[in-house]
N, C-alpha and C positions, 0 to 999 in steps of 0.2 A: 286772461282766458281768451282763446281764439275762436273764431267762427269755424265750425266744422262742416259747413254746407257742402264744400267741394268733396270732402271725404264721403259724406252721406250719398252724394250723387254717384260717386265711383262705386260704392258698395251696391247701390241699386242697379246700376248698369251691369254689374257682375252677377246679378241674379239673386241678391239677398233682399229680404224684407226689412226695411229700415224703420226705426222708431225714433222720433225726437224725444229727448228725455229732459226732465227737470230734476236734478239730483238723480235718484234711482227710480223715479216714477215716470211712466210714459205720459206724454202730453195729450194723447189721443186714446179713444176707445178703439182697440184693435182686434179683440178676440173674434176669431172666425171671419175677419174682414180681409179683403184683398190687399196686397202690398201697395204701399204708397207709390204713386208715379213720381217721375223726376220733377214735374211741375208742382205737385203737392209738397214734395220735400223742400223745394226752393221757397214755396210760399210760407211753410212753417218756420223756416229759418230766417226769413225776412222779418217775421213777427217776433221771433225769439232767437236773436242772433247768437246767443251764447248757450243754446240748448246743447246737451250732450247727446251721445249717439249709442244706440243699441241695435242689435239684429235679432229678429225672431228666429227661433230654432225650428224652422219649417223644413228645409231641405238638408239640414245638418244637425248634429247634436254635439254637446260639449261634456267632456269629463272635467269636472270642476274640483280642484284640489285646494283645500283650505287648511292652513297650518293650525288655526285655532277655531275649531267648530265644535262647540259644546264640550270642550275638554278633550277632543280627539285631534290628533295630528295627522292630517290627510297625507302629508308628504311621507310620513313613516308608513302609513297604510299602503300607499302607492309603491313604495320601495319594497315592502314585504310581500306584495302580490305575487302569487305563484306562477303567473304566466306573463312576464313582461313582454314576451314576443308577440302578444296580441295587440300591443300598442305600436302600430306602424308610425314611422316618422311622419309628422304632419304639421300643419300650421299650429302655432301655440302662442299664448300671450301670458304675461304676468299681469295680475290685477292690481287695482289701486290699494287693495287691502293686504297685498303681499302673497296672494294665492297664485295659482297657475291653472290655465285652462287649455285643454287639448281639443282641437276642432276636427270632427270627422263627418264626412258625408254619410247620409243615411243610405242604406241598401235598398235596391228596388225589389229584391226577392224575399224580404222579410221586414217586419216592423220592429221597432225598438221601443221599449217601455221607458218612461221617465222613472228614475230611481233616486229619490232623495235619501241619502244615507246608504248608498250601495255598498260602500266600504266606510269604516269610521273616518269621518272628515272628507269623504269623497262623494260628490253627488253626480248624477247623470241627468243633465237638462236636455230633454228631447221633445217635450210636448209642443205642438204647433203654436200654442198660445203662451209659451214661455219665451224668454228672451235673455240675452246676455249683453252687458256693456262691452264695447270694444274700443281698441285704440283708434285715435289718440284721446279718447274721453278722459276726464279727470274727475276725481271725487276727493273732497277734503284736502285739496292741494297735491294729491298723488295721481299719477297718470297710469292708465292702461297702456302697455307697451308690447308690441309684437316681438317675440323672441327670435324669429327667423323669417325667411322668405319662402318657406316650403309651401307647396300647394296643399290644399285640403284634400286628403286622400279618403277613399271610401273605407269605412270600417270593415275589418275582417269579420267573416261569419262567426268565427270563434268568439270574438269579443262581444258581438251582439247576443249570442247564445248565453254567454256568461252573465251579461247584464240582465237579461230577461229571466234567468233561471232562479228558481226558489232554492234557498240554501238546503244542502243535504240534511242538515239537522233540524230543519223546520218541522213543526208538528201540525198536522191537519186539525185546525181549530173548529171545524164544522161539527154539528151534531144533530141528530134527529129528535133529541129530547126537547120538549117544549113545556112551558108553564103558561096557563091562560090567566093573565093579570087583567082584572077589570079596570084598575087604576094604576098609574105609574107615577112615581114621585119625580120631582125635578132632579134629585140627586141620582136616581137610576138613569135618567136620560143623559146626564153628564158622563156617567160611567160608560154608557153605550156609545157615546160620541167618540170616546178615546179609541174604541175598537172599530166603529163603523166609519169614522172620518167625518168631514165637514159638509158633505153633500156636493151638489152639482156646481160646476164652474159658474161663476157669476155671483154666488152667494157665500163664497168661502170666507171672505174677510169678515162679513157680518156674523156668520156662524161662529167663526173663531173668536170674535169680540164677545159675542154672547156667551160662549163657552167659558172664556176667561173670566168674564163678569160673574158668572154663576159660581165659579170656584172661589173667587175673592169674597163674594157675598157669604159663602159658607166658611170663611176664615182660613182658607188654604194659604200657606206661605207663598209669597210671590215667586220664590225660586222654584217651588214645585209647580206653580201655575205655568211658568215658562216651559218646564220639561214636559208636563202633561199636554200643553197646547201644541208643542212641537211633535209630540207623539201622535196626537189626533191628526195633525196636518200630514204627517208621513203616511198615515193610513187612509188618506184621501186619494182617490184615483188620479185626479188632476190637481196635485197639491201645489200650494204656494211655495215659492222659494223659502228656504229657512230664514233668510234675513227678513223677508217681507213678513213672514209669520211672527218672528220675534218682535218686529216693530209694532205689529198690531197688538200683540199681547202686552208689550210694555206700555203702549198708550192707554190700555185699560187699567193697568196697575197705577199709572200716574193719575188717572181719573179717580180711581178709588182712594188714592192718598189725598187728593184735594177734597173729596167728599168727606172723608173722616176728619180732616183738619177743620172743615167748615162746621162740623157738628160738635166740635170740642167746646 
């Protein structure tokens, strides 16, 4: 494993917000913080010479295509998309997990929404507090690799509009009907979390862990817990990445397994 500090410095000088990583987790608290300076980057890598490398999606976003995402084939979804012309040729990389990521600069004349599950197996990572691992980082012995030397181009307005749009077949789930409950059960709260999401940035992991624990306590099958947890995460405004959410849920499942084994 090689020291990536020179790559990190070059990314920073090119205007990107660099994150030093251990595995797929940032070494630092970075949400809503300014980008690291070159001096700070060099300091972190001196302390952790084999840290991996990620870039925050501050001035760019990523179309993240995953071949195996909860049973969906993102490559097939991308191939079947009705408007391939929206995807201008741009910088792209293959991921350590066999996926593919297209990098686009954000537009100045409109905002883009982060959309986890925009297409089956295709996520759009765009929130300023999200990030993506980049080449030449490695994970589990596999490397992220740039596919080309294209510049990162600005996304077309058509693509941004499509990403932000609600599906034509979506149903308006709002209603003026209300019931005044004086008390609400824990089970009711769990159901509402699926719809309302996990709450504000900063408490999402704990909220997801609590949600998964509540389901497991009530005897929900672990496979269903994972699916329901990912759904609650997808309904969160500033959602976790699917992998991060799945890792959090699986940690609660393992904890529950240990608890049950200890009580046998």
